[in-house]
SEGUKE-856757 format. One record per atom (N, C-alpha, C): residue in three letters; atom name; x, y, z. Coordinates in nm, 3 decimals. Example, Ala and Ser with C-alpha at 12.3 -4.5 7.8 and 13.67 -1.06 7.14 Angstrom:
# residues 2
<r aa="ALA" at="N" xx="1.319" yy="-0.569" zz="0.780"/>
<r aa="ALA" at="CA" xx="1.230" yy="-0.450" zz="0.780"/>
<r aa="ALA" at="C" xx="1.320" yy="-0.330" zz="0.780"/>
<r aa="SER" at="N" xx="1.285" yy="-0.225" zz="0.708"/>
<r aa="SER" at="CA" xx="1.367" yy="-0.106" zz="0.714"/>
<r aa="SER" at="C" xx="1.290" yy="0.003" zz="0.787"/>
This chain:
# residues 94
<r aa="MET" at="N" xx="0.085" yy="-0.117" zz="0.000"/>
<r aa="MET" at="CA" xx="0.000" yy="0.000" zz="0.000"/>
<r aa="MET" at="C" xx="0.090" yy="0.124" zz="0.000"/>
<r aa="ASN" at="N" xx="0.057" yy="0.222" zz="-0.087"/>
<r aa="ASN" at="CA" xx="0.138" yy="0.343" zz="-0.094"/>
<r aa="ASN" at="C" xx="0.091" yy="0.445" zz="0.009"/>
<r aa="ASP" at="N" xx="0.166" yy="0.555" zz="0.021"/>
<r aa="ASP" at="CA" xx="0.134" yy="0.659" zz="0.120"/>
<r aa="ASP" at="C" xx="-0.003" yy="0.720" zz="0.099"/>
<r aa="PHE" at="N" xx="-0.039" yy="0.742" zz="-0.028"/>
<r aa="PHE" at="CA" xx="-0.171" yy="0.799" zz="-0.057"/>
<r aa="PHE" at="C" xx="-0.282" yy="0.707" zz="-0.009"/>
<r aa="GLU" at="N" xx="-0.273" yy="0.578" zz="-0.041"/>
<r aa="GLU" at="CA" xx="-0.376" yy="0.482" zz="0.001"/>
<r aa="GLU" at="C" xx="-0.384" yy="0.473" zz="0.152"/>
<r aa="THR" at="N" xx="-0.270" yy="0.474" zz="0.218"/>
<r aa="THR" at="CA" xx="-0.266" yy="0.469" zz="0.364"/>
<r aa="THR" at="C" xx="-0.336" yy="0.593" zz="0.422"/>
<r aa="HIS" at="N" xx="-0.305" yy="0.710" zz="0.368"/>
<r aa="HIS" at="CA" xx="-0.366" yy="0.835" zz="0.415"/>
<r aa="HIS" at="C" xx="-0.517" yy="0.833" zz="0.390"/>
<r aa="LEU" at="N" xx="-0.557" yy="0.787" zz="0.273"/>
<r aa="LEU" at="CA" xx="-0.699" yy="0.781" zz="0.240"/>
<r aa="LEU" at="C" xx="-0.773" yy="0.688" zz="0.337"/>
<r aa="LEU" at="N" xx="-0.717" yy="0.573" zz="0.366"/>
<r aa="LEU" at="CA" xx="-0.781" yy="0.480" zz="0.460"/>
<r aa="LEU" at="C" xx="-0.789" yy="0.541" zz="0.599"/>
<r aa="GLU" at="N" xx="-0.688" yy="0.614" zz="0.640"/>
<r aa="GLU" at="CA" xx="-0.692" yy="0.681" zz="0.771"/>
<r aa="GLU" at="C" xx="-0.806" yy="0.781" zz="0.775"/>
<r aa="GLN" at="N" xx="-0.829" yy="0.852" zz="0.665"/>
<r aa="GLN" at="CA" xx="-0.938" yy="0.950" zz="0.659"/>
<r aa="GLN" at="C" xx="-1.075" yy="0.882" zz="0.661"/>
<r aa="LEU" at="N" xx="-1.084" yy="0.762" zz="0.604"/>
<r aa="LEU" at="CA" xx="-1.210" yy="0.691" zz="0.597"/>
<r aa="LEU" at="C" xx="-1.241" yy="0.607" zz="0.719"/>
<r aa="GLY" at="N" xx="-1.143" yy="0.584" zz="0.802"/>
<r aa="GLY" at="CA" xx="-1.169" yy="0.503" zz="0.920"/>
<r aa="GLY" at="C" xx="-1.052" yy="0.417" zz="0.962"/>
<r aa="GLY" at="N" xx="-0.950" yy="0.411" zz="0.880"/>
<r aa="GLY" at="CA" xx="-0.829" yy="0.344" zz="0.922"/>
<r aa="GLY" at="C" xx="-0.808" yy="0.204" zz="0.871"/>
<r aa="VAL" at="N" xx="-0.886" yy="0.110" zz="0.917"/>
<r aa="VAL" at="CA" xx="-0.864" yy="-0.030" zz="0.885"/>
<r aa="VAL" at="C" xx="-0.953" yy="-0.070" zz="0.767"/>
<r aa="PRO" at="N" xx="-0.896" yy="-0.133" zz="0.665"/>
<r aa="PRO" at="CA" xx="-0.976" yy="-0.165" zz="0.546"/>
<r aa="PRO" at="C" xx="-1.106" yy="-0.241" zz="0.577"/>
<r aa="ASP" at="N" xx="-1.101" yy="-0.339" zz="0.666"/>
<r aa="ASP" at="CA" xx="-1.223" yy="-0.414" zz="0.700"/>
<r aa="ASP" at="C" xx="-1.330" yy="-0.323" zz="0.761"/>
<r aa="GLU" at="N" xx="-1.288" yy="-0.227" zz="0.843"/>
<r aa="GLU" at="CA" xx="-1.383" yy="-0.133" zz="0.903"/>
<r aa="GLU" at="C" xx="-1.444" yy="-0.042" zz="0.797"/>
<r aa="VAL" at="N" xx="-1.362" yy="0.001" zz="0.703"/>
<r aa="VAL" at="CA" xx="-1.410" yy="0.089" zz="0.596"/>
<r aa="VAL" at="C" xx="-1.515" yy="0.014" zz="0.513"/>
<r aa="VAL" at="N" xx="-1.486" yy="-0.110" zz="0.478"/>
<r aa="VAL" at="CA" xx="-1.580" yy="-0.190" zz="0.399"/>
<r aa="VAL" at="C" xx="-1.711" yy="-0.209" zz="0.476"/>
<r aa="THR" at="N" xx="-1.701" yy="-0.242" zz="0.603"/>
<r aa="THR" at="CA" xx="-1.820" yy="-0.261" zz="0.687"/>
<r aa="THR" at="C" xx="-1.902" yy="-0.133" zz="0.695"/>
<r aa="ASP" at="N" xx="-1.835" yy="-0.021" zz="0.717"/>
<r aa="ASP" at="CA" xx="-1.905" yy="0.108" zz="0.725"/>
<r aa="ASP" at="C" xx="-1.974" yy="0.144" zz="0.592"/>
<r aa="LEU" at="N" xx="-1.906" yy="0.119" zz="0.481"/>
<r aa="LEU" at="CA" xx="-1.964" yy="0.150" zz="0.350"/>
<r aa="LEU" at="C" xx="-2.085" yy="0.061" zz="0.320"/>
<r aa="ARG" at="N" xx="-2.077" yy="-0.066" zz="0.359"/>
<r aa="ARG" at="CA" xx="-2.191" yy="-0.156" zz="0.340"/>
<r aa="ARG" at="C" xx="-2.309" yy="-0.111" zz="0.426"/>
<r aa="ALA" at="N" xx="-2.282" yy="-0.074" zz="0.550"/>
<r aa="ALA" at="CA" xx="-2.389" yy="-0.028" zz="0.640"/>
<r aa="ALA" at="C" xx="-2.452" yy="0.099" zz="0.585"/>
<r aa="PHE" at="N" xx="-2.370" yy="0.192" zz="0.535"/>
<r aa="PHE" at="CA" xx="-2.423" yy="0.315" zz="0.476"/>
<r aa="PHE" at="C" xx="-2.507" yy="0.285" zz="0.353"/>
<r aa="SER" at="N" xx="-2.463" yy="0.191" zz="0.271"/>
<r aa="SER" at="CA" xx="-2.538" yy="0.153" zz="0.152"/>
<r aa="SER" at="C" xx="-2.675" yy="0.097" zz="0.190"/>
<r aa="GLU" at="N" xx="-2.680" yy="0.014" zz="0.292"/>
<r aa="GLU" at="CA" xx="-2.807" yy="-0.041" zz="0.338"/>
<r aa="GLU" at="C" xx="-2.898" yy="0.069" zz="0.393"/>
<r aa="THR" at="N" xx="-2.840" yy="0.161" zz="0.465"/>
<r aa="THR" at="CA" xx="-2.918" yy="0.273" zz="0.520"/>
<r aa="THR" at="C" xx="-2.973" yy="0.360" zz="0.406"/>
<r aa="ALA" at="N" xx="-2.891" yy="0.386" zz="0.306"/>
<r aa="ALA" at="CA" xx="-2.937" yy="0.465" zz="0.191"/>
<r aa="ALA" at="C" xx="-3.050" yy="0.393" zz="0.119"/>
<r aa="ARG" at="N" xx="-3.043" yy="0.261" zz="0.111"/>
<r aa="ARG" at="CA" xx="-3.150" yy="0.183" zz="0.049"/>
<r aa="ARG" at="C" xx="-3.280" yy="0.199" zz="0.128"/>
<r aa="VAL" at="N" xx="-3.270" yy="0.193" zz="0.261"/>
<r aa="VAL" at="CA" xx="-3.389" yy="0.210" zz="0.345"/>
<r aa="VAL" at="C" xx="-3.450" yy="0.347" zz="0.321"/>
<r aa="LEU" at="N" xx="-3.368" yy="0.450" zz="0.319"/>
<r aa="LEU" at="CA" xx="-3.420" yy="0.586" zz="0.297"/>
<r aa="LEU" at="C" xx="-3.489" yy="0.599" zz="0.161"/>
<r aa="SER" at="N" xx="-3.434" yy="0.535" zz="0.062"/>
<r aa="SER" at="CA" xx="-3.490" yy="0.544" zz="-0.073"/>
<r aa="SER" at="C" xx="-3.613" yy="0.455" zz="-0.090"/>
<r aa="ASP" at="N" xx="-3.598" yy="0.327" zz="-0.060"/>
<r aa="ASP" at="CA" xx="-3.705" yy="0.230" zz="-0.085"/>
<r aa="ASP" at="C" xx="-3.821" yy="0.242" zz="0.012"/>
<r aa="GLU" at="N" xx="-3.796" yy="0.288" zz="0.131"/>
<r aa="GLU" at="CA" xx="-3.899" yy="0.291" zz="0.235"/>
<r aa="GLU" at="C" xx="-3.952" yy="0.431" zz="0.262"/>
<r aa="GLN" at="N" xx="-3.931" yy="0.524" zz="0.171"/>
<r aa="GLN" at="CA" xx="-3.970" yy="0.663" zz="0.194"/>
<r aa="GLN" at="C" xx="-4.119" yy="0.676" zz="0.230"/>
<r aa="GLU" at="N" xx="-4.205" yy="0.613" zz="0.154"/>
<r aa="GLU" at="CA" xx="-4.350" yy="0.623" zz="0.181"/>
<r aa="GLU" at="C" xx="-4.384" yy="0.562" zz="0.316"/>
<r aa="ASN" at="N" xx="-4.321" yy="0.450" zz="0.349"/>
<r aa="ASN" at="CA" xx="-4.343" yy="0.385" zz="0.478"/>
<r aa="ASN" at="C" xx="-4.294" yy="0.474" zz="0.593"/>
<r aa="LEU" at="N" xx="-4.180" yy="0.537" zz="0.574"/>
<r aa="LEU" at="CA" xx="-4.127" yy="0.628" zz="0.676"/>
<r aa="LEU" at="C" xx="-4.223" yy="0.746" zz="0.698"/>
<r aa="ILE" at="N" xx="-4.277" yy="0.798" zz="0.588"/>
<r aa="ILE" at="CA" xx="-4.369" yy="0.911" zz="0.598"/>
<r aa="ILE" at="C" xx="-4.496" yy="0.869" zz="0.674"/>
<r aa="SER" at="N" xx="-4.545" yy="0.748" zz="0.648"/>
<r aa="SER" at="CA" xx="-4.668" yy="0.707" zz="0.716"/>
<r aa="SER" at="C" xx="-4.644" yy="0.669" zz="0.862"/>
<r aa="LYS" at="N" xx="-4.529" yy="0.613" zz="0.894"/>
<r aa="LYS" at="CA" xx="-4.502" yy="0.571" zz="1.033"/>
<r aa="LYS" at="C" xx="-4.442" yy="0.680" zz="1.120"/>
<r aa="HIS" at="N" xx="-4.368" yy="0.772" zz="1.060"/>
<r aa="HIS" at="CA" xx="-4.294" yy="0.873" zz="1.137"/>
<r aa="HIS" at="C" xx="-4.312" yy="1.014" zz="1.082"/>
<r aa="PRO" at="N" xx="-4.436" yy="1.057" zz="1.055"/>
<r aa="PRO" at="CA" xx="-4.453" yy="1.192" zz="0.998"/>
<r aa="PRO" at="C" xx="-4.409" yy="1.300" zz="1.096"/>
<r aa="LEU" at="N" xx="-4.338" yy="1.396" zz="1.043"/>
<r aa="LEU" at="CA" xx="-4.290" yy="1.511" zz="1.121"/>
<r aa="LEU" at="C" xx="-4.209" yy="1.467" zz="1.243"/>
<r aa="GLN" at="N" xx="-4.130" yy="1.363" zz="1.225"/>
<r aa="GLN" at="CA" xx="-4.042" yy="1.314" zz="1.331"/>
<r aa="GLN" at="C" xx="-3.899" yy="1.301" zz="1.279"/>
<r aa="TRP" at="N" xx="-3.809" yy="1.303" zz="1.373"/>
<r aa="TRP" at="CA" xx="-3.669" yy="1.273" zz="1.344"/>
<r aa="TRP" at="C" xx="-3.653" yy="1.122" zz="1.355"/>
<r aa="VAL" at="N" xx="-3.579" yy="1.063" zz="1.261"/>
<r aa="VAL" at="CA" xx="-3.549" yy="0.920" zz="1.269"/>
<r aa="VAL" at="C" xx="-3.399" yy="0.900" zz="1.264"/>
<r aa="GLY" at="N" xx="-3.354" yy="0.798" zz="1.334"/>
<r aa="GLY" at="CA" xx="-3.215" yy="0.756" zz="1.330"/>
<r aa="GLY" at="C" xx="-3.210" yy="0.618" zz="1.269"/>
<r aa="ILE" at="N" xx="-3.143" yy="0.606" zz="1.156"/>
<r aa="ILE" at="CA" xx="-3.134" yy="0.478" zz="1.086"/>
<r aa="ILE" at="C" xx="-2.992" yy="0.426" zz="1.102"/>
<r aa="TYR" at="N" xx="-2.984" yy="0.302" zz="1.148"/>
<r aa="TYR" at="CA" xx="-2.854" yy="0.241" zz="1.176"/>
<r aa="TYR" at="C" xx="-2.860" yy="0.095" zz="1.133"/>
<r aa="GLU" at="N" xx="-2.760" yy="0.053" zz="1.060"/>
<r aa="GLU" at="CA" xx="-2.750" yy="-0.084" zz="1.012"/>
<r aa="GLU" at="C" xx="-2.877" yy="-0.127" zz="0.938"/>
<r aa="GLY" at="N" xx="-2.929" yy="-0.035" zz="0.855"/>
<r aa="GLY" at="CA" xx="-3.039" yy="-0.068" zz="0.767"/>
<r aa="GLY" at="C" xx="-3.177" yy="-0.069" zz="0.828"/>
<r aa="ARG" at="N" xx="-3.192" yy="-0.017" zz="0.949"/>
<r aa="ARG" at="CA" xx="-3.326" yy="-0.013" zz="1.009"/>
<r aa="ARG" at="C" xx="-3.342" yy="0.115" zz="1.092"/>
<r aa="VAL" at="N" xx="-3.467" yy="0.154" zz="1.110"/>
<r aa="VAL" at="CA" xx="-3.497" yy="0.268" zz="1.196"/>
<r aa="VAL" at="C" xx="-3.474" yy="0.223" zz="1.340"/>
<r aa="SER" at="N" xx="-3.376" yy="0.281" zz="1.404"/>
<r aa="SER" at="CA" xx="-3.340" yy="0.243" zz="1.541"/>
<r aa="SER" at="C" xx="-3.408" yy="0.331" zz="1.644"/>
<r aa="ALA" at="N" xx="-3.446" yy="0.453" zz="1.604"/>
<r aa="ALA" at="CA" xx="-3.511" yy="0.544" zz="1.697"/>
<r aa="ALA" at="C" xx="-3.585" yy="0.650" zz="1.618"/>
<r aa="SER" at="N" xx="-3.689" yy="0.705" zz="1.681"/>
<r aa="SER" at="CA" xx="-3.760" yy="0.818" zz="1.623"/>
<r aa="SER" at="C" xx="-3.810" yy="0.905" zz="1.737"/>
<r aa="SER" at="N" xx="-3.824" yy="1.034" zz="1.707"/>
<r aa="SER" at="CA" xx="-3.868" yy="1.128" zz="1.810"/>
<r aa="SER" at="C" xx="-3.913" yy="1.257" zz="1.745"/>
<r aa="ARG" at="N" xx="-3.992" yy="1.334" zz="1.818"/>
<r aa="ARG" at="CA" xx="-4.036" yy="1.465" zz="1.770"/>
<r aa="ARG" at="C" xx="-3.924" yy="1.569" zz="1.775"/>
<r aa="THR" at="N" xx="-3.824" yy="1.545" zz="1.863"/>
<r aa="THR" at="CA" xx="-3.713" yy="1.641" zz="1.873"/>
<r aa="THR" at="C" xx="-3.581" yy="1.573" zz="1.843"/>
<r aa="LEU" at="N" xx="-3.491" yy="1.650" zz="1.787"/>
<r aa="LEU" at="CA" xx="-3.358" yy="1.599" zz="1.756"/>
<r aa="LEU" at="C" xx="-3.282" yy="1.562" zz="1.883"/>
<r aa="THR" at="N" xx="-3.297" yy="1.642" zz="1.987"/>
<r aa="THR" at="CA" xx="-3.228" yy="1.615" zz="2.114"/>
<r aa="THR" at="C" xx="-3.271" yy="1.480" zz="2.171"/>
<r aa="SER" at="N" xx="-3.400" yy="1.455" zz="2.171"/>
<r aa="SER" at="CA" xx="-3.453" yy="1.329" zz="2.222"/>
<r aa="SER" at="C" xx="-3.406" yy="1.211" zz="2.137"/>
<r aa="LEU" at="N" xx="-3.405" yy="1.230" zz="2.006"/>
<r aa="LEU" at="CA" xx="-3.359" yy="1.123" zz="1.916"/>
<r aa="LEU" at="C" xx="-3.214" yy="1.088" zz="1.946"/>
<r aa="MET" at="N" xx="-3.130" yy="1.190" zz="1.959"/>
<r aa="MET" at="CA" xx="-2.988" yy="1.164" zz="1.984"/>
<r aa="MET" at="C" xx="-2.969" yy="1.093" zz="2.118"/>
<r aa="GLY" at="N" xx="-3.049" yy="1.129" zz="2.218"/>
<r aa="GLY" at="CA" xx="-3.043" yy="1.062" zz="2.347"/>
<r aa="GLY" at="C" xx="-3.082" yy="0.915" zz="2.336"/>
<r aa="SER" at="N" xx="-3.183" yy="0.888" zz="2.257"/>
<r aa="SER" at="CA" xx="-3.228" yy="0.751" zz="2.236"/>
<r aa="SER" at="C" xx="-3.121" yy="0.668" zz="2.165"/>
<r aa="LEU" at="N" xx="-3.059" yy="0.725" zz="2.064"/>
<r aa="LEU" at="CA" xx="-2.950" yy="0.654" zz="1.996"/>
<r aa="LEU" at="C" xx="-2.837" yy="0.625" zz="2.092"/>
<r aa="GLU" at="N" xx="-2.801" yy="0.725" zz="2.171"/>
<r aa="GLU" at="CA" xx="-2.692" yy="0.709" zz="2.268"/>
<r aa="GLU" at="C" xx="-2.726" yy="0.599" zz="2.370"/>
<r aa="SER" at="N" xx="-2.848" yy="0.597" zz="2.419"/>
<r aa="SER" at="CA" xx="-2.887" yy="0.497" zz="2.519"/>
<r aa="SER" at="C" xx="-2.884" yy="0.355" zz="2.462"/>
<r aa="GLN" at="N" xx="-2.894" yy="0.343" zz="2.330"/>
<r aa="GLN" at="CA" xx="-2.886" yy="0.213" zz="2.265"/>
<r aa="GLN" at="C" xx="-2.742" yy="0.177" zz="2.227"/>
<r aa="GLY" at="N" xx="-2.650" yy="0.268" zz="2.256"/>
<r aa="GLY" at="CA" xx="-2.510" yy="0.244" zz="2.223"/>
<r aa="GLY" at="C" xx="-2.478" yy="0.262" zz="2.076"/>
<r aa="ILE" at="N" xx="-2.563" yy="0.337" zz="2.006"/>
<r aa="ILE" at="CA" xx="-2.541" yy="0.363" zz="1.863"/>
<r aa="ILE" at="C" xx="-2.460" yy="0.490" zz="1.849"/>
<r aa="PRO" at="N" xx="-2.341" yy="0.481" zz="1.789"/>
<r aa="PRO" at="CA" xx="-2.258" yy="0.601" zz="1.772"/>
<r aa="PRO" at="C" xx="-2.325" yy="0.701" zz="1.677"/>
<r aa="ALA" at="N" xx="-2.332" yy="0.824" zz="1.719"/>
<r aa="ALA" at="CA" xx="-2.399" yy="0.929" zz="1.640"/>
<r aa="ALA" at="C" xx="-2.337" yy="0.942" zz="1.501"/>
<r aa="ASN" at="N" xx="-2.207" yy="0.921" zz="1.491"/>
<r aa="ASN" at="CA" xx="-2.141" yy="0.937" zz="1.361"/>
<r aa="ASN" at="C" xx="-2.162" yy="0.817" zz="1.269"/>
<r aa="LYS" at="N" xx="-2.228" yy="0.713" zz="1.317"/>
<r aa="LYS" at="CA" xx="-2.254" yy="0.595" zz="1.235"/>
<r aa="LYS" at="C" xx="-2.401" yy="0.586" zz="1.192"/>
<r aa="ALA" at="N" xx="-2.488" yy="0.664" zz="1.255"/>
<r aa="ALA" at="CA" xx="-2.630" yy="0.663" zz="1.221"/>
<r aa="ALA" at="C" xx="-2.659" yy="0.774" zz="1.121"/>
<r aa="VAL" at="N" xx="-2.759" yy="0.750" zz="1.038"/>
<r aa="VAL" at="CA" xx="-2.807" yy="0.855" zz="0.948"/>
<r aa="VAL" at="C" xx="-2.933" yy="0.912" zz="1.012"/>
<r aa="VAL" at="N" xx="-2.932" yy="1.042" zz="1.033"/>
<r aa="VAL" at="CA" xx="-3.042" yy="1.110" zz="1.099"/>
<r aa="VAL" at="C" xx="-3.114" yy="1.199" zz="0.998"/>
<r aa="ARG" at="N" xx="-3.245" yy="1.181" zz="0.990"/>
<r aa="ARG" at="CA" xx="-3.326" yy="1.259" zz="0.896"/>
<r aa="ARG" at="C" xx="-3.456" yy="1.302" zz="0.961"/>
<r aa="PHE" at="N" xx="-3.506" yy="1.417" zz="0.917"/>
<r aa="PHE" at="CA" xx="-3.638" yy="1.462" zz="0.956"/>
<r aa="PHE" at="C" xx="-3.734" yy="1.417" zz="0.846"/>
<r aa="ILE" at="N" xx="-3.841" yy="1.350" zz="0.884"/>
<r aa="ILE" at="CA" xx="-3.936" yy="1.295" zz="0.787"/>
<r aa="ILE" at="C" xx="-4.053" yy="1.392" zz="0.771"/>
<r aa="GLU" at="N" xx="-4.058" yy="1.453" zz="0.654"/>
<r aa="GLU" at="CA" xx="-4.166" yy="1.547" zz="0.623"/>
<r aa="GLU" at="C" xx="-4.282" yy="1.472" zz="0.559"/>
<r aa="LYS" at="N" xx="-4.402" yy="1.524" zz="0.576"/>
<r aa="LYS" at="CA" xx="-4.518" yy="1.460" zz="0.515"/>
<r aa="LYS" at="C" xx="-4.513" yy="1.469" zz="0.364"/>
<r aa="ASN" at="N" xx="-4.468" yy="1.582" zz="0.314"/>
<r aa="ASN" at="CA" xx="-4.458" yy="1.602" zz="0.170"/>
<r aa="ASN" at="C" xx="-4.311" yy="1.605" zz="0.132"/>
<r aa="GLN" at="N" xx="-4.272" yy="1.508" zz="0.054"/>
<r aa="GLN" at="CA" xx="-4.133" yy="1.499" zz="0.012"/>
<r aa="GLN" at="C" xx="-4.102" yy="1.611" zz="-0.087"/>
<r aa="SER" at="N" xx="-3.991" yy="1.680" zz="-0.064"/>
<r aa="SER" at="CA" xx="-3.950" yy="1.787" zz="-0.156"/>
<r aa="SER" at="C" xx="-3.879" yy="1.726" zz="-0.276"/>
<r aa="THR" at="N" xx="-3.905" yy="1.781" zz="-0.393"/>
<r aa="THR" at="CA" xx="-3.836" yy="1.738" zz="-0.513"/>
<r aa="THR" at="C" xx="-3.725" yy="1.838" zz="-0.543"/>
<r aa="LEU" at="N" xx="-3.605" yy="1.785" zz="-0.555"/>
<r aa="LEU" at="CA" xx="-3.491" yy="1.870" zz="-0.586"/>
<r aa="LEU" at="C" xx="-3.450" yy="1.848" zz="-0.731"/>
<r aa="ILE" at="N" xx="-3.433" yy="1.956" zz="-0.803"/>
<r aa="ILE" at="CA" xx="-3.387" yy="1.947" zz="-0.940"/>
<r aa="ILE" at="C" xx="-3.246" yy="2.002" zz="-0.943"/>
<r aa="LEU" at="N" xx="-3.155" yy="1.917" zz="-0.980"/>
<r aa="LEU" at="CA" xx="-3.013" yy="1.956" zz="-0.980"/>
<r aa="LEU" at="C" xx="-2.962" yy="1.975" zz="-1.121"/>
């Protein structure tokens, strides 16, 4: 491994196996956000949700409460994807 690859891995998390695991978990979480959008809107309207390892691990009306719930479950804040679920999904044109 060259210096650039070593530096890049350090920025991504350090150990190649950890980076792969984190990327797979993020991919699963992104799939949940995309594929389950309508379900999230119906189950958690106007709530904050924390998605970790491909599932909704916590939801709450306030961000502070959500973060507390994630913490109490031992879920690292930097590993969960946190989103506010609006009733009407906004369309972004890029």
